[in-house]
mmCIF file of the N, C-alpha and C atoms, coordinates in Angstrom:
data_MODEL
# 
_entry.id   MODEL 
# 
loop_
_atom_site.group_PDB 
_atom_site.id 
_atom_site.type_symbol 
_atom_site.label_atom_id 
_atom_site.label_alt_id 
_atom_site.label_comp_id 
_atom_site.label_asym_id 
_atom_site.label_entity_id 
_atom_site.label_seq_id 
_atom_site.pdbx_PDB_ins_code 
_atom_site.Cartn_x 
_atom_site.Cartn_y 
_atom_site.Cartn_z 
_atom_site.occupancy 
_atom_site.B_iso_or_equiv 
_atom_site.pdbx_formal_charge 
_atom_site.auth_seq_id 
_atom_site.auth_comp_id 
_atom_site.auth_asym_id 
_atom_site.auth_atom_id 
_atom_site.pdbx_PDB_model_num 
ATOM 1   N N  . UNK A 1 1  ? -1.347  -3.860  -21.874 1.00 0.00 ? 1  UNK A N  1 
ATOM 2   C CA . UNK A 1 1  ? -1.895  -5.009  -21.165 1.00 0.00 ? 1  UNK A CA 1 
ATOM 3   C C  . UNK A 1 1  ? -0.827  -5.631  -20.271 1.00 0.00 ? 1  UNK A C  1 
ATOM 4   N N  . UNK A 1 2  ? 0.338   -5.922  -20.813 1.00 0.00 ? 2  UNK A N  1 
ATOM 5   C CA . UNK A 1 2  ? 1.398   -6.544  -20.018 1.00 0.00 ? 2  UNK A CA 1 
ATOM 6   C C  . UNK A 1 2  ? 1.884   -5.569  -18.960 1.00 0.00 ? 2  UNK A C  1 
ATOM 7   N N  . UNK A 1 3  ? 1.868   -4.278  -19.279 1.00 0.00 ? 3  UNK A N  1 
ATOM 8   C CA . UNK A 1 3  ? 2.275   -3.248  -18.318 1.00 0.00 ? 3  UNK A CA 1 
ATOM 9   C C  . UNK A 1 3  ? 1.382   -3.282  -17.079 1.00 0.00 ? 3  UNK A C  1 
ATOM 10  N N  . UNK A 1 4  ? 0.060   -3.435  -17.274 1.00 0.00 ? 4  UNK A N  1 
ATOM 11  C CA . UNK A 1 4  ? -0.877  -3.486  -16.159 1.00 0.00 ? 4  UNK A CA 1 
ATOM 12  C C  . UNK A 1 4  ? -0.676  -4.745  -15.329 1.00 0.00 ? 4  UNK A C  1 
ATOM 13  N N  . UNK A 1 5  ? -0.438  -5.853  -15.987 1.00 0.00 ? 5  UNK A N  1 
ATOM 14  C CA . UNK A 1 5  ? -0.191  -7.111  -15.275 1.00 0.00 ? 5  UNK A CA 1 
ATOM 15  C C  . UNK A 1 5  ? 1.077   -6.988  -14.440 1.00 0.00 ? 5  UNK A C  1 
ATOM 16  N N  . UNK A 1 6  ? 2.100   -6.349  -14.996 1.00 0.00 ? 6  UNK A N  1 
ATOM 17  C CA . UNK A 1 6  ? 3.347   -6.151  -14.260 1.00 0.00 ? 6  UNK A CA 1 
ATOM 18  C C  . UNK A 1 6  ? 3.117   -5.282  -13.027 1.00 0.00 ? 6  UNK A C  1 
ATOM 19  N N  . UNK A 1 7  ? 2.366   -4.172  -13.190 1.00 0.00 ? 7  UNK A N  1 
ATOM 20  C CA . UNK A 1 7  ? 2.124   -3.279  -12.059 1.00 0.00 ? 7  UNK A CA 1 
ATOM 21  C C  . UNK A 1 7  ? 1.301   -3.963  -10.971 1.00 0.00 ? 7  UNK A C  1 
ATOM 22  N N  . UNK A 1 8  ? 0.283   -4.706  -11.351 1.00 0.00 ? 8  UNK A N  1 
ATOM 23  C CA . UNK A 1 8  ? -0.529  -5.420  -10.359 1.00 0.00 ? 8  UNK A CA 1 
ATOM 24  C C  . UNK A 1 8  ? 0.313   -6.465  -9.646  1.00 0.00 ? 8  UNK A C  1 
ATOM 25  N N  . UNK A 1 9  ? 1.140   -7.195  -10.400 1.00 0.00 ? 9  UNK A N  1 
ATOM 26  C CA . UNK A 1 9  ? 2.015   -8.200  -9.788  1.00 0.00 ? 9  UNK A CA 1 
ATOM 27  C C  . UNK A 1 9  ? 3.009   -7.547  -8.830  1.00 0.00 ? 9  UNK A C  1 
ATOM 28  N N  . UNK A 1 10 ? 3.578   -6.424  -9.225  1.00 0.00 ? 10 UNK A N  1 
ATOM 29  C CA . UNK A 1 10 ? 4.502   -5.711  -8.358  1.00 0.00 ? 10 UNK A CA 1 
ATOM 30  C C  . UNK A 1 10 ? 3.807   -5.262  -7.076  1.00 0.00 ? 10 UNK A C  1 
ATOM 31  N N  . UNK A 1 11 ? 2.597   -4.742  -7.195  1.00 0.00 ? 11 UNK A N  1 
ATOM 32  C CA . UNK A 1 11 ? 1.838   -4.319  -6.020  1.00 0.00 ? 11 UNK A CA 1 
ATOM 33  C C  . UNK A 1 11 ? 1.560   -5.470  -5.073  1.00 0.00 ? 11 UNK A C  1 
ATOM 34  N N  . UNK A 1 12 ? 1.166   -6.609  -5.618  1.00 0.00 ? 12 UNK A N  1 
ATOM 35  C CA . UNK A 1 12 ? 0.882   -7.780  -4.787  1.00 0.00 ? 12 UNK A CA 1 
ATOM 36  C C  . UNK A 1 12 ? 2.154   -8.266  -4.098  1.00 0.00 ? 12 UNK A C  1 
ATOM 37  N N  . UNK A 1 13 ? 3.254   -8.301  -4.826  1.00 0.00 ? 13 UNK A N  1 
ATOM 38  C CA . UNK A 1 13 ? 4.531   -8.742  -4.235  1.00 0.00 ? 13 UNK A CA 1 
ATOM 39  C C  . UNK A 1 13 ? 4.949   -7.801  -3.109  1.00 0.00 ? 13 UNK A C  1 
ATOM 40  N N  . UNK A 1 14 ? 4.809   -6.494  -3.319  1.00 0.00 ? 14 UNK A N  1 
ATOM 41  C CA . UNK A 1 14 ? 5.177   -5.540  -2.280  1.00 0.00 ? 14 UNK A CA 1 
ATOM 42  C C  . UNK A 1 14 ? 4.293   -5.689  -1.040  1.00 0.00 ? 14 UNK A C  1 
ATOM 43  N N  . UNK A 1 15 ? 3.005   -5.916  -1.242  1.00 0.00 ? 15 UNK A N  1 
ATOM 44  C CA . UNK A 1 15 ? 2.110   -6.104  -0.100  1.00 0.00 ? 15 UNK A CA 1 
ATOM 45  C C  . UNK A 1 15 ? 2.470   -7.388  0.641   1.00 0.00 ? 15 UNK A C  1 
ATOM 46  N N  . UNK A 1 16 ? 2.786   -8.444  -0.081  1.00 0.00 ? 16 UNK A N  1 
ATOM 47  C CA . UNK A 1 16 ? 3.185   -9.699  0.576   1.00 0.00 ? 16 UNK A CA 1 
ATOM 48  C C  . UNK A 1 16 ? 4.485   -9.524  1.359   1.00 0.00 ? 16 UNK A C  1 
ATOM 49  N N  . UNK A 1 17 ? 5.437   -8.816  0.792   1.00 0.00 ? 17 UNK A N  1 
ATOM 50  C CA . UNK A 1 17 ? 6.679   -8.544  1.523   1.00 0.00 ? 17 UNK A CA 1 
ATOM 51  C C  . UNK A 1 17 ? 6.368   -7.723  2.771   1.00 0.00 ? 17 UNK A C  1 
ATOM 52  N N  . UNK A 1 18 ? 5.443   -6.780  2.637   1.00 0.00 ? 18 UNK A N  1 
ATOM 53  C CA . UNK A 1 18 ? 5.037   -5.973  3.787   1.00 0.00 ? 18 UNK A CA 1 
ATOM 54  C C  . UNK A 1 18 ? 4.395   -6.812  4.875   1.00 0.00 ? 18 UNK A C  1 
ATOM 55  N N  . UNK A 1 19 ? 3.572   -7.790  4.480   1.00 0.00 ? 19 UNK A N  1 
ATOM 56  C CA . UNK A 1 19 ? 2.951   -8.678  5.470   1.00 0.00 ? 19 UNK A CA 1 
ATOM 57  C C  . UNK A 1 19 ? 3.998   -9.545  6.167   1.00 0.00 ? 19 UNK A C  1 
ATOM 58  N N  . UNK A 1 20 ? 4.939   -10.039 5.403   1.00 0.00 ? 20 UNK A N  1 
ATOM 59  C CA . UNK A 1 20 ? 6.024   -10.836 5.992   1.00 0.00 ? 20 UNK A CA 1 
ATOM 60  C C  . UNK A 1 20 ? 6.834   -9.954  6.942   1.00 0.00 ? 20 UNK A C  1 
ATOM 61  N N  . UNK A 1 21 ? 7.055   -8.722  6.547   1.00 0.00 ? 21 UNK A N  1 
ATOM 62  C CA . UNK A 1 21 ? 7.780   -7.791  7.406   1.00 0.00 ? 21 UNK A CA 1 
ATOM 63  C C  . UNK A 1 21 ? 7.035   -7.472  8.689   1.00 0.00 ? 21 UNK A C  1 
ATOM 64  N N  . UNK A 1 22 ? 5.722   -7.584  8.667   1.00 0.00 ? 22 UNK A N  1 
ATOM 65  C CA . UNK A 1 22 ? 4.948   -7.384  9.885   1.00 0.00 ? 22 UNK A CA 1 
ATOM 66  C C  . UNK A 1 22 ? 5.109   -8.530  10.865  1.00 0.00 ? 22 UNK A C  1 
ATOM 67  N N  . UNK A 1 23 ? 5.449   -9.698  10.360  1.00 0.00 ? 23 UNK A N  1 
ATOM 68  C CA . UNK A 1 23 ? 5.632   -10.875 11.212  1.00 0.00 ? 23 UNK A CA 1 
ATOM 69  C C  . UNK A 1 23 ? 7.050   -10.916 11.772  1.00 0.00 ? 23 UNK A C  1 
ATOM 70  N N  . UNK A 1 24 ? 8.023   -10.569 10.951  1.00 0.00 ? 24 UNK A N  1 
ATOM 71  C CA . UNK A 1 24 ? 9.430   -10.608 11.370  1.00 0.00 ? 24 UNK A CA 1 
ATOM 72  C C  . UNK A 1 24 ? 9.757   -9.288  12.074  1.00 0.00 ? 24 UNK A C  1 
ATOM 73  N N  . UNK A 1 25 ? 10.171  -9.346  13.338  1.00 0.00 ? 25 UNK A N  1 
ATOM 74  C CA . UNK A 1 25 ? 10.344  -8.103  14.098  1.00 0.00 ? 25 UNK A CA 1 
ATOM 75  C C  . UNK A 1 25 ? 11.489  -7.193  13.636  1.00 0.00 ? 25 UNK A C  1 
ATOM 76  N N  . UNK A 1 26 ? 12.496  -7.709  12.967  1.00 0.00 ? 26 UNK A N  1 
ATOM 77  C CA . UNK A 1 26 ? 13.621  -6.849  12.576  1.00 0.00 ? 26 UNK A CA 1 
ATOM 78  C C  . UNK A 1 26 ? 13.450  -6.252  11.179  1.00 0.00 ? 26 UNK A C  1 
ATOM 79  N N  . UNK A 1 27 ? 12.340  -6.539  10.545  1.00 0.00 ? 27 UNK A N  1 
ATOM 80  C CA . UNK A 1 27 ? 12.104  -6.119  9.165   1.00 0.00 ? 27 UNK A CA 1 
ATOM 81  C C  . UNK A 1 27 ? 10.937  -5.144  9.143   1.00 0.00 ? 27 UNK A C  1 
ATOM 82  N N  . UNK A 1 28 ? 11.128  -3.965  8.564   1.00 0.00 ? 28 UNK A N  1 
ATOM 83  C CA . UNK A 1 28 ? 10.076  -2.956  8.492   1.00 0.00 ? 28 UNK A CA 1 
ATOM 84  C C  . UNK A 1 28 ? 9.172   -3.229  7.293   1.00 0.00 ? 28 UNK A C  1 
ATOM 85  N N  . UNK A 1 29 ? 8.034   -3.832  7.526   1.00 0.00 ? 29 UNK A N  1 
ATOM 86  C CA . UNK A 1 29 ? 7.136   -4.209  6.447   1.00 0.00 ? 29 UNK A CA 1 
ATOM 87  C C  . UNK A 1 29 ? 6.380   -3.060  5.825   1.00 0.00 ? 29 UNK A C  1 
ATOM 88  N N  . UNK A 1 30 ? 6.114   -2.006  6.596   1.00 0.00 ? 30 UNK A N  1 
ATOM 89  C CA . UNK A 1 30 ? 5.319   -0.909  6.058   1.00 0.00 ? 30 UNK A CA 1 
ATOM 90  C C  . UNK A 1 30 ? 6.028   -0.192  4.915   1.00 0.00 ? 30 UNK A C  1 
ATOM 91  N N  . UNK A 1 31 ? 7.363   -0.276  4.888   1.00 0.00 ? 31 UNK A N  1 
ATOM 92  C CA . UNK A 1 31 ? 8.126   0.369   3.810   1.00 0.00 ? 31 UNK A CA 1 
ATOM 93  C C  . UNK A 1 31 ? 7.767   -0.247  2.454   1.00 0.00 ? 31 UNK A C  1 
ATOM 94  N N  . UNK A 1 32 ? 7.407   -1.514  2.453   1.00 0.00 ? 32 UNK A N  1 
ATOM 95  C CA . UNK A 1 32 ? 7.015   -2.187  1.218   1.00 0.00 ? 32 UNK A CA 1 
ATOM 96  C C  . UNK A 1 32 ? 5.498   -2.240  1.052   1.00 0.00 ? 32 UNK A C  1 
ATOM 97  N N  . UNK A 1 33 ? 4.779   -2.369  2.152   1.00 0.00 ? 33 UNK A N  1 
ATOM 98  C CA . UNK A 1 33 ? 3.331   -2.525  2.086   1.00 0.00 ? 33 UNK A CA 1 
ATOM 99  C C  . UNK A 1 33 ? 2.600   -1.300  1.584   1.00 0.00 ? 33 UNK A C  1 
ATOM 100 N N  . UNK A 1 34 ? 2.999   -0.130  2.053   1.00 0.00 ? 34 UNK A N  1 
ATOM 101 C CA . UNK A 1 34 ? 2.308   1.101   1.639   1.00 0.00 ? 34 UNK A CA 1 
ATOM 102 C C  . UNK A 1 34 ? 2.476   1.380   0.142   1.00 0.00 ? 34 UNK A C  1 
ATOM 103 N N  . UNK A 1 35 ? 3.702   1.306   -0.421  1.00 0.00 ? 35 UNK A N  1 
ATOM 104 C CA . UNK A 1 35 ? 3.796   1.491   -1.887  1.00 0.00 ? 35 UNK A CA 1 
ATOM 105 C C  . UNK A 1 35 ? 3.015   0.434   -2.667  1.00 0.00 ? 35 UNK A C  1 
ATOM 106 N N  . UNK A 1 36 ? 2.982   -0.792  -2.158  1.00 0.00 ? 36 UNK A N  1 
ATOM 107 C CA . UNK A 1 36 ? 2.200   -1.835  -2.822  1.00 0.00 ? 36 UNK A CA 1 
ATOM 108 C C  . UNK A 1 36 ? 0.721   -1.490  -2.850  1.00 0.00 ? 36 UNK A C  1 
ATOM 109 N N  . UNK A 1 37 ? 0.207   -0.975  -1.726  1.00 0.00 ? 37 UNK A N  1 
ATOM 110 C CA . UNK A 1 37 ? -1.195  -0.568  -1.684  1.00 0.00 ? 37 UNK A CA 1 
ATOM 111 C C  . UNK A 1 37 ? -1.465  0.616   -2.609  1.00 0.00 ? 37 UNK A C  1 
ATOM 112 N N  . UNK A 1 38 ? -0.519  1.537   -2.686  1.00 0.00 ? 38 UNK A N  1 
ATOM 113 C CA . UNK A 1 38 ? -0.692  2.693   -3.579  1.00 0.00 ? 38 UNK A CA 1 
ATOM 114 C C  . UNK A 1 38 ? -0.760  2.237   -5.037  1.00 0.00 ? 38 UNK A C  1 
ATOM 115 N N  . UNK A 1 39 ? 0.091   1.296   -5.405  1.00 0.00 ? 39 UNK A N  1 
ATOM 116 C CA . UNK A 1 39 ? 0.065   0.768   -6.782  1.00 0.00 ? 39 UNK A CA 1 
ATOM 117 C C  . UNK A 1 39 ? -1.262  0.061   -7.049  1.00 0.00 ? 39 UNK A C  1 
ATOM 118 N N  . UNK A 1 40 ? -1.710  -0.767  -6.101  1.00 0.00 ? 40 UNK A N  1 
ATOM 119 C CA . UNK A 1 40 ? -2.936  -1.533  -6.302  1.00 0.00 ? 40 UNK A CA 1 
ATOM 120 C C  . UNK A 1 40 ? -4.186  -0.653  -6.265  1.00 0.00 ? 40 UNK A C  1 
ATOM 121 N N  . UNK A 1 41 ? -4.100  0.506   -5.616  1.00 0.00 ? 41 UNK A N  1 
ATOM 122 C CA . UNK A 1 41 ? -5.278  1.368   -5.531  1.00 0.00 ? 41 UNK A CA 1 
ATOM 123 C C  . UNK A 1 41 ? -5.698  1.908   -6.891  1.00 0.00 ? 41 UNK A C  1 
ATOM 124 N N  . UNK A 1 42 ? -4.796  1.910   -7.855  1.00 0.00 ? 42 UNK A N  1 
ATOM 125 C CA . UNK A 1 42 ? -5.157  2.351   -9.210  1.00 0.00 ? 42 UNK A CA 1 
ATOM 126 C C  . UNK A 1 42 ? -6.042  1.339   -9.924  1.00 0.00 ? 42 UNK A C  1 
ATOM 127 N N  . UNK A 1 43 ? -6.087  0.104   -9.423  1.00 0.00 ? 43 UNK A N  1 
ATOM 128 C CA . UNK A 1 43 ? -6.816  -0.960  -10.103 1.00 0.00 ? 43 UNK A CA 1 
ATOM 129 C C  . UNK A 1 43 ? -7.980  -1.513  -9.281  1.00 0.00 ? 43 UNK A C  1 
ATOM 130 N N  . UNK A 1 44 ? -7.963  -1.305  -7.954  1.00 0.00 ? 44 UNK A N  1 
ATOM 131 C CA . UNK A 1 44 ? -8.980  -1.894  -7.096  1.00 0.00 ? 44 UNK A CA 1 
ATOM 132 C C  . UNK A 1 44 ? -9.613  -0.808  -6.225  1.00 0.00 ? 44 UNK A C  1 
ATOM 133 N N  . UNK A 1 45 ? -10.881 -0.478  -6.479  1.00 0.00 ? 45 UNK A N  1 
ATOM 134 C CA . UNK A 1 45 ? -11.551 0.601   -5.732  1.00 0.00 ? 45 UNK A CA 1 
ATOM 135 C C  . UNK A 1 45 ? -11.590 0.400   -4.210  1.00 0.00 ? 45 UNK A C  1 
ATOM 136 N N  . UNK A 1 46 ? -11.760 -0.826  -3.679  1.00 0.00 ? 46 UNK A N  1 
ATOM 137 C CA . UNK A 1 46 ? -11.748 -0.947  -2.213  1.00 0.00 ? 46 UNK A CA 1 
ATOM 138 C C  . UNK A 1 46 ? -10.421 -0.512  -1.590  1.00 0.00 ? 46 UNK A C  1 
ATOM 139 N N  . UNK A 1 47 ? -9.325  -0.757  -2.269  1.00 0.00 ? 47 UNK A N  1 
ATOM 140 C CA . UNK A 1 47 ? -8.022  -0.337  -1.753  1.00 0.00 ? 47 UNK A CA 1 
ATOM 141 C C  . UNK A 1 47 ? -7.908  1.184   -1.821  1.00 0.00 ? 47 UNK A C  1 
ATOM 142 N N  . UNK A 1 48 ? -8.473  1.779   -2.871  1.00 0.00 ? 48 UNK A N  1 
ATOM 143 C CA . UNK A 1 48 ? -8.468  3.240   -2.985  1.00 0.00 ? 48 UNK A CA 1 
ATOM 144 C C  . UNK A 1 48 ? -9.262  3.863   -1.840  1.00 0.00 ? 48 UNK A C  1 
ATOM 145 N N  . UNK A 1 49 ? -10.411 3.251   -1.487  1.00 0.00 ? 49 UNK A N  1 
ATOM 146 C CA . UNK A 1 49 ? -11.197 3.757   -0.365  1.00 0.00 ? 49 UNK A CA 1 
ATOM 147 C C  . UNK A 1 49 ? -10.440 3.602   0.949   1.00 0.00 ? 49 UNK A C  1 
ATOM 148 N N  . UNK A 1 50 ? -9.725  2.498   1.115   1.00 0.00 ? 50 UNK A N  1 
ATOM 149 C CA . UNK A 1 50 ? -8.927  2.278   2.317   1.00 0.00 ? 50 UNK A CA 1 
ATOM 150 C C  . UNK A 1 50 ? -7.849  3.351   2.457   1.00 0.00 ? 50 UNK A C  1 
ATOM 151 N N  . UNK A 1 51 ? -7.164  3.656   1.374   1.00 0.00 ? 51 UNK A N  1 
ATOM 152 C CA . UNK A 1 51 ? -6.126  4.678   1.415   1.00 0.00 ? 51 UNK A CA 1 
ATOM 153 C C  . UNK A 1 51 ? -6.708  6.069   1.657   1.00 0.00 ? 51 UNK A C  1 
ATOM 154 N N  . UNK A 1 52 ? -7.876  6.353   1.099   1.00 0.00 ? 52 UNK A N  1 
ATOM 155 C CA . UNK A 1 52 ? -8.527  7.641   1.352   1.00 0.00 ? 52 UNK A CA 1 
ATOM 156 C C  . UNK A 1 52 ? -8.889  7.768   2.824   1.00 0.00 ? 52 UNK A C  1 
ATOM 157 N N  . UNK A 1 53 ? -9.404  6.696   3.407   1.00 0.00 ? 53 UNK A N  1 
ATOM 158 C CA . UNK A 1 53 ? -9.743  6.694   4.823   1.00 0.00 ? 53 UNK A CA 1 
ATOM 159 C C  . UNK A 1 53 ? -8.487  6.920   5.667   1.00 0.00 ? 53 UNK A C  1 
ATOM 160 N N  . UNK A 1 54 ? -7.388  6.254   5.316   1.00 0.00 ? 54 UNK A N  1 
ATOM 161 C CA . UNK A 1 54 ? -6.141  6.396   6.067   1.00 0.00 ? 54 UNK A CA 1 
ATOM 162 C C  . UNK A 1 54 ? -5.592  7.813   5.955   1.00 0.00 ? 54 UNK A C  1 
ATOM 163 N N  . UNK A 1 55 ? -5.719  8.431   4.781   1.00 0.00 ? 55 UNK A N  1 
ATOM 164 C CA . UNK A 1 55 ? -5.253  9.810   4.612   1.00 0.00 ? 55 UNK A CA 1 
ATOM 165 C C  . UNK A 1 55 ? -6.031  10.771  5.504   1.00 0.00 ? 55 UNK A C  1 
ATOM 166 N N  . UNK A 1 56 ? -7.332  10.530  5.659   1.00 0.00 ? 56 UNK A N  1 
ATOM 167 C CA . UNK A 1 56 ? -8.137  11.384  6.524   1.00 0.00 ? 56 UNK A CA 1 
ATOM 168 C C  . UNK A 1 56 ? -7.731  11.235  7.984   1.00 0.00 ? 56 UNK A C  1 
ATOM 169 N N  . UNK A 1 57 ? -7.310  10.049  8.376   1.00 0.00 ? 57 UNK A N  1 
ATOM 170 C CA . UNK A 1 57 ? -6.921  9.793   9.768   1.00 0.00 ? 57 UNK A CA 1 
ATOM 171 C C  . UNK A 1 57 ? -5.560  10.383  10.101  1.00 0.00 ? 57 UNK A C  1 
ATOM 172 N N  . UNK A 1 58 ? -4.650  10.399  9.139   1.00 0.00 ? 58 UNK A N  1 
ATOM 173 C CA . UNK A 1 58 ? -3.320  10.946  9.360   1.00 0.00 ? 58 UNK A CA 1 
ATOM 174 C C  . UNK A 1 58 ? -3.339  12.393  8.914   1.00 0.00 ? 58 UNK A C  1 
ATOM 175 N N  . UNK A 1 59 ? -3.105  13.287  9.848   1.00 0.00 ? 59 UNK A N  1 
ATOM 176 C CA . UNK A 1 59 ? -3.183  14.718  9.550   1.00 0.00 ? 59 UNK A CA 1 
ATOM 177 C C  . UNK A 1 59 ? -1.797  15.322  9.710   1.00 0.00 ? 59 UNK A C  1 
ATOM 178 N N  . UNK A 1 60 ? -1.312  15.984  8.674   1.00 0.00 ? 60 UNK A N  1 
ATOM 179 C CA . UNK A 1 60 ? -0.026  16.667  8.704   1.00 0.00 ? 60 UNK A CA 1 
ATOM 180 C C  . UNK A 1 60 ? -0.262  18.167  8.748   1.00 0.00 ? 60 UNK A C  1 
ATOM 181 N N  . UNK A 1 61 ? 0.149   18.810  9.817   1.00 0.00 ? 61 UNK A N  1 
ATOM 182 C CA . UNK A 1 61 ? 0.056   20.271  9.959   1.00 0.00 ? 61 UNK A CA 1 
ATOM 183 C C  . UNK A 1 61 ? -1.334  20.815  9.671   1.00 0.00 ? 61 UNK A C  1 
ATOM 184 N N  . UNK A 1 62 ? -2.313  20.225  10.301  1.00 0.00 ? 62 UNK A N  1 
ATOM 185 C CA . UNK A 1 62 ? -3.672  20.694  10.095  1.00 0.00 ? 62 UNK A CA 1 
ATOM 186 C C  . UNK A 1 62 ? -3.859  22.020  10.814  1.00 0.00 ? 62 UNK A C  1 
ATOM 187 N N  . UNK A 1 63 ? -4.319  23.009  10.095  1.00 0.00 ? 63 UNK A N  1 
ATOM 188 C CA . UNK A 1 63 ? -4.553  24.337  10.672  1.00 0.00 ? 63 UNK A CA 1 
ATOM 189 C C  . UNK A 1 63 ? -5.937  24.363  11.303  1.00 0.00 ? 63 UNK A C  1 
ATOM 190 N N  . UNK A 1 64 ? -6.018  24.888  12.485  1.00 0.00 ? 64 UNK A N  1 
ATOM 191 C CA . UNK A 1 64 ? -7.299  24.917  13.200  1.00 0.00 ? 64 UNK A CA 1 
ATOM 192 C C  . UNK A 1 64 ? -7.961  26.260  13.043  1.00 0.00 ? 64 UNK A C  1 
# 
């Protein structure tokens, strides 16, 4: 139980740092925001759907 609360709190903190990093031009927010979203996707289905959608949009070495 406490482990889950810790992971959710960590995910929220990372996403907030990522948002702050999006506002401050010298700070790369995505470095913190993406791991935060990955952590939160284990607990919140809408975030999991968002990440699945993003994975479909980003294609690495797609063979035609």
